[in-house]
matplotlib code that plots the C-alpha trace (Angstrom):
import matplotlib.pyplot as plt

x = [0.0, 1.4, 2.6, 0.0, -2.8, -1.7, -1.7, -5.4, -6.3, -4.7, -7.3, -10.1, -8.3, -8.1, -11.9, -12.6, -10.3, -12.2, -15.5, -14.1, -12.9, -16.2, -18.1, -15.5, -16.1, -19.8, -19.6, -16.8, -16.9, -20.5, -22.4, -20.4, -17.1, -18.8, -20.2, -16.7, -15.0, -17.8, -17.5, -13.8, -14.3, -17.3, -15.7, -12.2, -12.6, -9.5, -8.5, -5.2, -1.8, 1.6, 4.9, 8.3, 10.9, 13.8, 12.2, 10.1, 6.7, 3.7, 0.5, -3.1, -4.3, -7.6, -9.8, -9.6, -7.3, -9.5, -7.8, -9.3, -7.6, -4.2, -4.2, -4.4, -2.7, -2.1, -4.8, -5.4, -6.1, -9.3, -7.5, -5.3, -6.1, -7.5, -5.0, -4.9, -1.9, -3.4, -1.3, -1.7, -2.5, -1.0, -2.2, -1.3, -0.8, -0.5, 0.7, 1.8, 5.5, 5.2, 2.7, 3.3, 1.7, 2.9, 5.8, 3.8, 5.9, 8.5, 11.5, 10.3, 13.3, 15.6, 14.4, 16.5, 15.9, 15.9, 14.4, 11.1, 7.7, 4.7, 1.0, -1.5, -4.7, -7.8, -5.9, -3.0, 0.6, 1.9, 5.6, 7.0, 10.5, 11.3, 12.1, 11.7, 12.2, 11.2, 10.4, 7.6, 5.3, 1.9, 0.3, 2.6, 0.4, 1.9, 4.1, 1.0, 0.0, -0.8, 2.0, 0.8, 1.6, 3.0, 1.6, 2.9, 2.2, 3.5, 4.0, 3.5, 4.3, 5.1, 8.7, 10.9, 9.9, 8.1, 8.0, 5.8, 6.1, 6.7, 5.9, 8.3, 7.1, 8.5, 7.3, 7.5, 6.7, 5.2, 7.5, 6.0]
y = [0.0, 3.4, 5.9, 8.6, 6.0, 5.0, 8.7, 9.0, 5.9, 7.1, 9.9, 7.3, 5.1, 7.9, 8.4, 4.7, 4.8, 7.8, 6.0, 3.0, 5.2, 6.9, 3.6, 2.2, 5.3, 4.8, 1.1, 1.3, 4.9, 6.0, 8.6, 11.7, 10.3, 9.3, 12.8, 14.3, 11.9, 12.4, 16.2, 16.0, 14.0, 16.0, 19.4, 18.5, 18.4, 16.8, 18.9, 17.4, 16.3, 17.9, 16.2, 17.6, 14.9, 16.7, 16.6, 13.4, 15.2, 13.5, 14.9, 15.6, 19.1, 20.1, 23.2, 25.6, 25.8, 24.7, 22.8, 19.5, 20.1, 21.1, 18.1, 15.8, 17.5, 20.8, 23.5, 25.7, 29.1, 30.7, 34.1, 32.9, 31.9, 28.5, 25.8, 24.8, 26.3, 29.4, 32.5, 35.6, 33.5, 33.1, 30.1, 29.7, 26.3, 26.2, 23.4, 22.8, 22.6, 19.4, 17.5, 14.7, 12.3, 13.9, 15.9, 17.8, 20.9, 20.3, 20.2, 23.1, 25.2, 22.7, 23.8, 26.1, 28.3, 26.0, 23.0, 21.7, 20.5, 19.1, 19.5, 16.9, 18.8, 17.9, 15.2, 17.6, 17.3, 20.8, 21.3, 24.4, 25.6, 27.5, 31.2, 32.9, 32.0, 34.5, 34.8, 37.3, 38.4, 36.8, 40.2, 40.8, 39.6, 41.6, 38.6, 36.8, 39.3, 38.1, 39.0, 39.5, 36.6, 34.3, 31.2, 31.2, 28.8, 29.7, 27.1, 28.6, 27.3, 28.7, 29.6, 29.4, 25.8, 25.6, 29.3, 30.2, 34.0, 34.3, 32.5, 30.8, 31.4, 29.2, 30.3, 28.4, 29.4, 27.0, 25.4, 25.0]
z = [0.0, -1.0, 1.7, 0.7, 0.8, 4.3, 5.4, 4.3, 6.3, 9.5, 10.2, 9.7, 12.2, 14.7, 14.3, 14.9, 17.9, 19.2, 18.9, 20.7, 23.5, 23.8, 24.0, 26.5, 28.6, 28.5, 29.6, 32.1, 33.5, 33.2, 31.4, 32.4, 31.2, 27.9, 27.4, 28.0, 25.5, 22.9, 23.2, 22.4, 19.2, 18.0, 18.6, 17.2, 13.4, 11.8, 8.8, 8.0, 9.2, 9.7, 9.2, 10.3, 9.5, 11.2, 14.6, 14.1, 14.2, 12.5, 14.1, 13.2, 12.6, 14.0, 13.4, 16.3, 19.3, 22.2, 25.0, 23.8, 20.5, 21.9, 24.2, 21.2, 18.3, 16.5, 16.1, 13.1, 14.5, 13.1, 13.2, 10.3, 6.7, 5.9, 4.9, 1.3, -0.5, -2.0, -2.6, -0.4, 2.7, 6.1, 8.2, 11.9, 13.5, 17.2, 19.5, 23.0, 23.6, 25.5, 27.7, 30.1, 27.6, 24.3, 22.9, 20.2, 19.3, 22.0, 19.6, 17.4, 18.6, 16.8, 13.4, 11.2, 8.2, 5.1, 6.9, 5.6, 6.8, 4.9, 5.4, 4.2, 3.6, 1.4, -0.5, -1.2, 0.0, 0.5, 1.2, 3.0, 3.6, 6.7, 6.0, 9.4, 13.0, 15.7, 19.4, 20.0, 22.8, 22.8, 21.8, 18.8, 15.9, 13.1, 12.2, 11.0, 8.4, 4.9, 2.4, -1.1, -3.4, -0.7, 0.9, 4.5, 7.4, 10.9, 13.5, 17.0, 20.5, 23.9, 24.9, 27.0, 27.7, 31.0, 31.5, 28.4, 28.5, 24.8, 21.5, 19.2, 15.6, 12.8, 9.4, 6.2, 2.6, 0.2, -2.3, -5.7]

ax = plt.figure().add_subplot(projection="3d")
ax.plot(x, y, z, "-o")
ax.set_aspect("equal")
plt.show()
């Protein structure tokens, strides 16, 4: 089976796993636990996947950045553009720097200009090359502005690790 075909199957597998966990919660833990698990999987719409080979990241991308999303993957911020590869867009993907049960964007600070990441969105494989790495204050949103003619995606996480007073922003531009 081809690698791209396997990638398409994985989100379905995650959905099936979610349904199994919800049913397990209902049977073993009661109605309240079931409602909580069901809420997580209904609210978190999987819209793609991000792969960053240099730091061994392969994670689902969900719409929004609620805590239930960020506990389980990467969130696409509604303040940014939609993913899809169009010119004159700037999408923002946010992820925790690390959780007890998952690393997520923990090693994002190891990336360098020229490194690459890939988004799998709507049956498209979109490659990006890192063109900018910045540390900003949480209120500094000008780095996320759309730039005419460019398709940009910024990966955002808290920094310094464990202190979280600033944001590490790693921005990539789509490679044609």
